[in-house]
C-alpha angles and dihedrals in degrees: 000000000000115000117250092209097092090049091052091049090051092051092047090050091050091050092050092049091049092049091048090051091050092048091049093049091048091047092056089050090049093051089052089052093055104107118254095189142005106273097194116034100158113044115113116230134189089248144357115230121201119195107210119240108108143015092250090065093052095046091046092051092049092046090052091049091050090048089059100247087134140358095230139043126201118196111199126201099024114173113253110258095032110114134198094261090059091048092051090048091053088050094062094268105297088169094157091064098057095104090059096051124090123187123214118203101175102082124089098169143008094283088052091048090056094046094044092048092045091056092048095044092049092049090055096038094238121176103185136036135186108216117212118194140119115303092237089053097045100089092055093040091053091047091054094043093048089052093048096039108028094159097050125090111238125200117194117225106178124192123210116221112208092231093059108079098191096158092063099019094152090067094054116063093196093054092043091053092046092051092046091051092046091049091051090051090048091053090049090052093050092048091048091051090055089063097041123073115249108235142157121273115289 
């Protein structure tokens, strides 16, 4: 009787190849979805939300606040021990804006950012948010925020760190690895959302 082991190995190999092809195709789609510019630079929102992860995000959020695109700024995922004076100093000294800035210390990741912001936005009855984060991070951030806040209007305001070469990512191993990691996390978020009920903010 012929062994079935080689046939099983062949089938497993075919499945792995198919999964790799699907992942690769999805990755190329994801890279194309990473923003190349800010689509909406003028709409006023109830609040601006900055997800911590780089000085460019903080300065952009403070600049948008100073430009009048909102009357309040929420910074989610601030390290414990960092106070508002340090944030303002990082943001080129926008001292006059300190009364409009709120710091959130509860979030450790993107899921936490969405939950922390949802609690704050619900408490203040907000209906629209401008989300500030890295362009490479924006697809996953929007997925998490839309899941946590399905009734709130979200405007993406990506920032573009110099070290992330998303336009020619294939030439930069560091950027390629960052995008691949971000895509895998995005997939995990989408799969998780399939199994969790979509509901309004708590």
